[in-house]
N, C-alpha and C positions, 0 to 999 in steps of 0.2 A: 302172558295173557292167553286165554283159551283160543284155540284155532277153530272157532265155530262161526256160523253165519255164512254170508255169501261172498266168495272171493271175487276180486276183480282181476281177471287174467288177460294181460295184453299180449301174451304169447311167450313161448320159451326162447332160448337162444344160449348165448354164452353164459356160463355159470358166473354168478356174482363173486367177486373177490372180497368184497366187504358186505357182510350181512349184519344188519342192525336189528336187534329186538328191543323195541322201545315205544315211546308214546308219541302221539300226534295231538297237538293242542292248537286251538285257534286263539291267537293273542288279540285281546281287545285293549288297545292302548290309549290312555288319555294323558295328555301332557298338561301340566299345570305348574305354576310358579312355586308352589309348596304343597306339602301333604295336608289334607284337611284334618282338623281335630275331631275327636269323637263326637258324632252327631252333627257335624258342620257340613254345609254344602258350599262349595267354592266353584268358581268358573275355571274351566280349562281353556286352553288356547289352541289345542289341536287334538284330533282323534283319528286313529286309523286301525284297521284290522289287518293282522299279519298271521303268518304261519309260524308256529313254535312247537314246543315239546322237545325234551332233551334228546330222545332217540332220533326223531326226525331231523332235528337241527344238525346233529352229528353226521347223519346219513347224507344230508344235502351238501354239507361242506366237503365230505369225501367225494361225492359225485361231481361237484363243481371243479374239483382238482383233476378229474379224469378217471376216477375209480368206477368199475362196473359194480353197481350196488343193488341191494335188495332190502326192503324194509318189512319186517314182520310186525304187524300192528293190527289194531282194531279201532274203527271209528264208528260213530252212529250213522244210521240211515237217515240223515238229515242234510240240510243245505251245507252246514259246515263240513260234514263228512264227505259229501260229494265234491266240494271245493278242494278238500285236502287230497283226495285221490287224484284229482286233476293236477294239483300242484306237484305231487310226486312224479306224475308222468311228464310234466313240463321240465322237471329236473333230471329226466332220464333215469329215474329210479324204478326198478321193477316193483310192480304192485301185485305180483302173483300171490303173495301171502299177506296182502292188505285186505282185511275183511270189514264188512259193514254189518251192523246189527240193529234191529229195532228195539232191543231190550235196554239200551242205554244211549245217552247222548254222547257226542264226540268228546273224547278226553279219557285216557286210560293210564294206569300205572304201568311201569316197565318191569320186566323180569329178564333173566338171562338163562339160557340153557346151554350146558356143555355138550357139544357134539364132536369132541375129539379134534377140534380145530383151535387155532390161536384165538384166545378170548381177551378182549379189552373191556374191563368192567368199570363203570362209572357209578358209584353208589349215591345216586341222587333221586329222591331225597334220602338223606342218610338217617339211619336209626341206630341207636346205641347197641341194641342186641341183634345186630346183623348175623344171619346164619353163618356159622364158621366155614361152611363149604364154599361161600363166595370168595373167601381168601385163598383157600387151597386149590380151587378150580380155575382161578383167574391167572392167565399168563401175565397180564399187565393190569394192575389195580391203580386207577387214577382218580384222585379226589381233590377238591379244593380245600382251602384252609379251614372253612367253617365245617365242612363235612369231616375233615380230619379231627377237628376238636370233638365233634359228636361221637365219632367212632372210638377215640382214644381217651377222652376226658382231659387231654392236655390243651393248654392255651397255645394257639399257633398265630404268632404275630410277626415272625421273622423267619428267614431261611434256616437259622439254627433250630428254632422251634419246630419247623417243618421236618427237619432231619430227625429230631427226636421222635416225632409222631410216626415218621416213615419206618424207623427202627422198630417201633412197637408193632406196627402193622406187618412188617416183615416177620416178626416173631410169631405171627398167627398163621404163617404158611404161604405168604405171597412170594411169587418169583421175582416180580418187579413192582416197586411202588413209586408212584409219581404224585407229588403234592403240588398243585398249581397255586400260585400266589398273585394272580392278577398282573398288575404292572410290575410286580417283583419277579416275574418269570416262573420258574418251577424248581423243585428239588427232586432228584432222582436217587434211587437206591435199588440194588439188585443183589441176587444171591452171588453173582460173580464179582460184583463191585459193592461190597458191604459197607463202604464209607459214603455217607450222604454227600451228594454233589449239587451245588447250586448252579442252575443254568439261567442266567439273567436274560432279559429281553430289552429291546431298544425302547427308549422313551419317545412317546408320541403324544400328540394332543388328542385326547379322547373326546368323541362326540356322543357316543352311546355305547356303554359296555355290555348291554344286554346280549346274552348268548355268546359272549367271547369264550367262555370256558368250553362250550359245545363246539365252537369253531376249532379250538385247540384239539379236542378229542377227535373230532372228525378228520382233521388233518393228520393226526397221529395214526388213526386207523388206515388212512390212505398210504402213509409211508410204510407201515407194518406190512400191508398187503402187496405193495408194488415195489418197494425199495428195501427188501429185507437185508440186503448187503450193507446198508448204512449202519453205523453204530447208533445205539440208542440215544446217545448225547446229540449226535447230528440230527436225528429225527426230531428231538425235542427243540433244538434250536430253530429248525425250519417251521415246526408247529407254532412256536412262540411268535415267529415273524408273521405267519398267516393270521393268527389271532390278533396281533397288533394292527394288522390292516383292517380287520373287521370292526374294531372299535372306533375307527375314523369315519364311519358312516352310520346313519341312523337306522334303527330297526334291528330285527334279529336275523332271519334268513336273508332279508334284503341287503344286509351289510356284508354277506359272505362273498369273498372274491372268487372269480372263476380263474382257472389255470392260465387263460390267455392274458389276464390282467396282472399276472405276477412275474417277478424276475425269472429269467430262464435258469439261473443257477439253482433254483429250488427243485429243479427236475433233471 
């Protein structure tokens, strides 16, 4: 997104170890017993407003694990935008590069810029004709099964399918490919370990899976920044665990665990 408008600067300090370039969205959530048919009006039984947006979600999860984070984003100069800036501050996320504009309402698309740092790219929403540079410039390319299907044209319904998709993405120049499979964990592949490996996750009773993928990516960004000595497989196991915790509570960012609430062995 363009870096124009008025920045909100809380002050400088320690450099951020995790910098996310992405979107901030206000979630307007209605709960109902079923989806309405075309043209139908039904009664819902609960409504709430929450903070979402894939970039912001991932940044919040990394921050709650203890990462020094900064979010590069743009929101509207409106009540939703004001609330979002405050939400970032409440999560101890630097808003030095969070901008507000009068030209658009809150809610933007995400991009990624290569600044010769380790980059973790999450292609959401995925497009089939993704610019080839996203593959070659990403140190870690992480997508879910539906995004992998769009990017490769392959059906992804199992770890084996995910491995085939990962191999195709690796052929486009990726250094590391991760395909997440929800309750099925994830599949990893890298230039140094060219055989796809399935990393399962524990079985839990899910309450709300919204934003679980972003919890996973945010946790992975945290481990890449603060625990680079860990093997990729161990990082993924820990990220799986944190994402599994998030699905056991309702909401998106409201379900993301803080470091203090997680087992000490994760750190």
